[in-house]
VEXDREN-2710 file (C-alpha; in Angstrom, 1 decimal):
% VEXDREN-2710
k/r/px/py/pz
1/MET/92.5/91.5/129.5
2/LYS/95.0/94.3/128.3
3/ASN/96.4/95.1/131.7
4/VAL/96.2/91.5/132.8
5/ASN/98.4/90.8/129.5
6/PHE/100.7/94.1/130.4
7/ILE/101.2/92.5/134.7
8/VAL/102.0/89.3/132.9
9/ALA/104.7/91.0/130.4
10/LEU/106.3/92.6/133.6
11/VAL/106.6/90.0/135.7
12/PHE/108.5/87.9/133.2
13/PHE/111.1/90.4/132.4
14/PHE/111.7/90.9/136.0
15/THR/111.8/87.2/137.1
16/SER/113.1/85.5/133.3
17/PRO/115.0/88.6/131.6
18/ALA/117.4/86.0/130.1
19/LEU/115.1/83.7/128.5
20/ALA/113.7/86.3/126.0
21/HIS/116.4/86.2/123.7
22/ASN/116.2/82.3/123.0
23/ASP/112.7/82.1/122.0
24/ASP/111.2/81.1/118.7
25/SER/111.3/84.9/117.5
26/SER/114.3/85.4/117.8
27/VAL/115.9/82.6/116.4
28/VAL/113.5/83.2/113.1
29/CYS/115.0/86.8/113.6
30/LEU/118.6/85.4/113.7
31/GLU/118.4/83.1/110.7
32/ILE/116.6/86.1/108.4
33/LEU/119.4/88.2/109.0
34/ASN/122.1/85.4/108.7
35/ASN/120.7/84.6/105.5
36/PHE/120.7/87.9/104.3
37/ARG/124.3/88.2/105.5
38/ARG/125.1/85.1/103.3
39/SER/123.6/86.3/100.2
40/ILE/125.7/89.5/100.1
41/GLY/129.0/87.1/100.5
42/LEU/129.1/88.1/104.7
43/ASP/130.0/85.3/107.6
44/THR/126.8/85.0/109.7
45/VAL/126.7/86.0/113.3
46/ALA/125.4/84.8/117.2
47/LEU/123.2/86.0/119.5
48/SER/124.4/87.6/122.4
49/LYS/122.5/86.9/125.8
50/GLN/123.7/89.9/127.5
51/LEU/123.1/92.3/124.1
52/SER/119.7/91.0/124.1
53/GLU/118.8/91.5/127.6
54/ASN/119.7/95.4/127.1
55/CYS/117.7/95.3/124.3
56/ILE/114.4/93.8/126.0
57/ARG/115.3/96.7/128.6
58/HIS/115.2/99.3/125.8
59/SER/112.0/98.3/124.5
60/ARG/110.2/97.6/128.0
61/TYR/111.2/101.4/128.7
62/LEU/109.7/102.5/125.2
63/VAL/106.2/100.4/126.1
64/LEU/106.0/102.0/129.8
65/ASN/107.1/105.5/128.1
66/LYS/104.4/104.9/125.1
67/GLY/103.0/108.7/123.8
68/ASN/105.7/110.7/125.7
69/LYS/107.4/113.1/123.7
70/LYS/111.0/112.4/124.6
71/THR/110.6/108.7/123.3
72/ALA/109.3/110.0/120.1
73/GLY/111.0/110.1/116.3
74/LEU/115.0/109.6/117.0
75/GLY/114.6/110.2/120.5
76/ALA/113.5/106.3/121.2
77/HIS/117.6/106.1/120.8
78/GLN/118.1/107.6/124.0
79/GLU/117.0/106.5/127.5
80/PHE/116.3/109.8/130.4
81/LYS/117.1/109.3/133.9
82/GLU/113.6/110.4/135.2
83/LEU/111.2/108.1/132.7
84/ILE/110.0/104.8/134.1
85/GLY/112.0/102.1/133.2
86/TYR/115.5/103.5/132.9
87/SER/118.3/101.2/133.1
88/GLU/122.2/101.7/132.2
89/GLY/121.7/98.3/130.3
90/GLY/118.6/99.8/127.8
91/ARG/120.1/103.1/127.7
92/LEU/123.4/101.5/125.9
93/ALA/121.1/99.1/123.9
94/ALA/119.4/102.6/122.8
95/GLU/122.2/103.8/120.9
96/HIS/123.2/100.5/119.4
97/THR/120.0/99.5/118.0
98/VAL/117.5/99.8/115.1
99/ILE/114.0/100.1/116.3
100/HIS/111.0/99.0/115.0
101/PHE/107.1/98.9/116.0
102/VAL/106.0/95.2/114.8
103/GLN/107.2/92.0/115.9
104/PRO/110.5/91.4/115.7
105/PRO/110.9/88.6/112.7
106/GLN/108.8/91.2/110.3
107/ALA/110.9/94.3/111.7
108/VAL/114.0/92.5/110.4
109/GLU/112.4/91.8/106.9
110/GLU/111.3/95.1/106.7
111/TRP/115.1/96.9/108.0
112/ILE/116.5/94.8/105.0
113/ARG/114.2/97.2/102.6
114/THR/115.0/100.4/103.7
115/PHE/118.3/102.7/103.2
116/TYR/119.5/103.8/107.0
117/HIS/118.6/100.7/109.1
118/ARG/120.1/98.4/106.5
119/ILE/123.9/99.3/106.5
120/PRO/124.5/98.2/110.3
121/PHE/123.6/94.7/109.1
122/MET/126.6/95.0/106.2
123/GLN/129.3/95.4/108.6
124/PRO/131.9/92.3/107.3
125/ASN/133.7/92.7/111.2
126/LEU/129.6/92.2/113.0
127/LYS/130.5/89.3/115.3
128/GLU/127.1/89.0/117.7
129/ILE/123.6/90.7/117.8
130/GLY/121.2/91.4/120.4
131/ILE/117.3/91.1/119.9
132/GLY/114.6/92.4/122.3
133/TYR/111.0/93.4/122.3
134/PHE/107.8/94.0/124.6
135/THR/104.6/94.5/124.3
136/ASP/101.2/96.1/125.9
137/GLY/98.1/94.7/124.2
138/THR/98.6/95.8/120.0
139/TYR/101.6/98.0/121.1
140/LYS/105.0/96.4/119.8
141/VAL/108.2/97.6/120.3
142/SER/111.3/95.5/118.7
143/LEU/115.2/96.1/119.2
144/LEU/118.0/94.6/117.2
145/ASP/121.6/95.4/118.2
146/CYS/123.7/95.7/115.3
147/VAL/126.2/97.7/116.3
148/SER/127.7/96.7/119.7
149/SER/129.8/93.7/118.6
150/TYR/131.2/95.7/115.8
151/GLN/135.0/95.0/115.6
152/LYS/137.2/98.6/114.1
153/LYS/139.8/96.7/112.3
154/LYS/140.4/96.2/108.7
155/SER/138.5/93.6/106.9
156/LYS/138.6/90.8/104.4
157/ILE/135.7/92.7/102.3
158/ASP/136.2/96.2/101.7
159/ILE/133.1/97.1/99.9
160/VAL/129.9/94.7/100.3
161/PHE/127.4/95.4/97.7
162/CYS/122.8/95.2/98.3
163/PRO/121.9/93.4/96.3
164/ALA/125.1/91.8/95.6
165/ALA/126.1/90.6/92.0
166/GLY/124.3/88.0/90.3
167/GLN/121.8/88.0/93.2
168/ALA/118.2/86.8/92.8
169/ASN/114.7/87.2/94.1
170/ILE/115.3/90.6/95.2
171/PRO/112.5/92.5/96.8
172/LEU/110.2/95.0/94.3
173/LYS/109.9/98.5/97.2
174/TYR/111.6/100.0/99.8
175/ARG/110.2/100.5/103.4
176/ASN/109.3/103.6/104.9
177/GLU/112.0/104.8/107.6
178/ILE/113.1/107.5/110.3
179/PRO/114.7/110.0/109.2
180/ASP/113.2/109.7/105.7
181/PRO/115.9/110.1/103.1
182/VAL/113.4/110.1/100.1
183/PRO/113.1/113.8/98.3
184/ASP/109.5/114.5/98.1
185/SER/109.9/114.7/94.3
186/ILE/110.2/110.9/94.2
187/ARG/108.1/110.5/97.4
188/GLU/105.1/111.8/94.5
189/GLN/105.3/108.0/93.4
190/PRO/103.0/105.6/94.8
191/THR/105.7/103.2/95.8
192/ILE/109.5/103.7/96.0
193/GLY/111.8/100.9/94.6
194/PHE/114.1/98.6/96.6
195/PRO/117.3/100.4/97.4
196/ILE/120.7/100.1/96.2
197/THR/123.2/100.0/98.6
198/ILE/127.3/100.1/98.4
199/TYR/128.9/100.5/101.4
200/PHE/132.5/101.1/101.5
201/ALA/133.3/99.3/105.3
202/ASP/137.6/100.4/105.2
203/GLU/135.9/104.0/105.7
204/GLN/137.4/104.5/102.4
205/VAL/137.1/108.4/101.1
206/VAL/134.6/108.5/98.2
207/SER/133.8/111.2/95.6
208/ASP/132.5/112.0/92.3
209/VAL/130.3/109.7/92.5
210/LYS/128.2/108.1/89.0
211/PHE/125.4/106.1/89.2
212/VAL/123.2/104.3/86.4
213/LEU/120.4/101.8/86.7
214/THR/119.0/99.9/83.9
215/ASP/115.8/97.3/83.3
216/GLY/116.2/94.5/81.3
217/ASP/115.6/96.8/78.1
218/ASP/118.6/98.7/79.1
219/ALA/116.0/101.5/79.9
220/PRO/117.6/103.6/82.5
221/VAL/115.7/103.6/85.7
222/LYS/115.4/107.4/87.5
223/CYS/116.7/107.1/91.1
224/PHE/117.8/109.4/94.0
225/LEU/121.4/109.2/94.9
226/SER/122.6/109.7/98.6
227/THR/126.5/109.6/98.6
228/PRO/129.1/110.1/101.5
229/GLU/129.7/113.5/99.4
230/LYS/126.2/114.6/99.4
231/PRO/124.4/112.8/102.0
232/ALA/120.3/112.6/101.6
233/THR/120.1/114.0/105.3
234/PHE/122.2/114.7/108.5
235/PHE/122.0/111.4/109.5
236/SER/124.9/108.8/109.1
237/GLN/125.1/106.4/106.4
238/TRP/128.0/104.8/107.3
239/ASN/130.2/106.0/104.5
240/THR/127.7/104.0/101.8
241/ILE/126.1/104.9/98.5
242/CYS/122.6/104.1/98.2
243/ALA/120.2/104.8/95.2
244/ILE/117.0/104.6/95.7
245/PRO/114.5/103.9/92.5
246/ALA/111.7/106.5/92.0
247/GLY/109.2/103.7/91.7
248/ALA/108.9/100.1/92.8
249/LEU/110.8/97.4/90.5
250/LYS/109.8/95.1/88.1
251/ALA/108.9/91.5/89.0
252/GLY/110.9/89.0/87.5
253/THR/113.4/91.3/86.0
254/LYS/117.0/91.8/85.7
255/TYR/118.6/95.3/86.4
256/ASN/121.8/96.3/85.6
257/VAL/123.9/98.3/87.8
258/SER/127.0/100.9/86.7
259/ILE/129.3/102.8/89.6
260/SER/131.8/104.8/88.8
261/CYS/133.7/106.8/91.5
262/ASN/136.8/108.0/93.1
263/VAL/138.0/105.7/96.0
264/ASN/141.2/107.0/98.1
265/SER/141.9/109.3/94.7
266/ALA/141.9/106.5/92.5
267/PRO/139.0/105.4/89.9
268/TYR/136.8/103.1/90.6
269/LYS/134.1/101.0/88.4
270/LYS/132.0/98.5/88.9
271/ASN/129.2/97.0/86.5
272/TYR/127.3/93.8/87.9
273/SER/123.5/92.7/87.3
274/PHE/121.1/91.3/89.8
275/GLN/117.6/89.9/88.9
276/THR/113.9/91.0/91.4
277/MET/111.8/88.0/92.8
278/PRO/109.2/86.9/90.7
279/ASP/105.9/89.0/92.4
280/ASP/105.3/91.3/94.6
281/ARG/106.2/89.7/98.0
END
């Protein structure tokens, strides 16, 4: 039955790739992403037929080459001509997508709870996205292109906060990602807290960052801090400050953020608060 399902999926791909971006799953993904963007003060985005078709091509490529060393880890963000399923559209998608190995709606929910994979969703000038997925039995590959339609121009919003000031129902936990920005000293904790990200969208020069997170009792919360000046890893963090709490956030709790730094050599300060969701969902 597994092989039969896979053959059916391949037939669908070759005969009707344009339909796959507009199924119920893609619509749900779009709504999840747009709800996230609304919650942090950004405009919504539209679903692109062409970008979605490219995402389908690359997700198919990854399924066909499951287990190949060239597609492991960050190799999933490339396509090699010598591997089965290579296409130019797939290659473009590989370079411009976030990738996960679960169904698309779950993937979007989990990307929002990461550091690196969340940042592309926070682009003020993002206009369209592509969504594609492909499966072979229980092996699933989901892609979301959140880079191709980015317009590199001055934005009406130059700093994007997540969580936003006054935002409620913030999740409690971080979701794992590759590469892993969390140092071993924090990895010792059984759970990691929801990341707090501050994205300087106009490529401002950010330096001398100081960050403090306190809970509802004004008790300081230990965080690992990754900044443009001192990044967690080699991986691009899109000119973002990220604080990752050393443990899961408390449910139904108000947290206070205090950030100070230099932005383009001028002092910058911001104090705000957010509220976590009432339970661990």
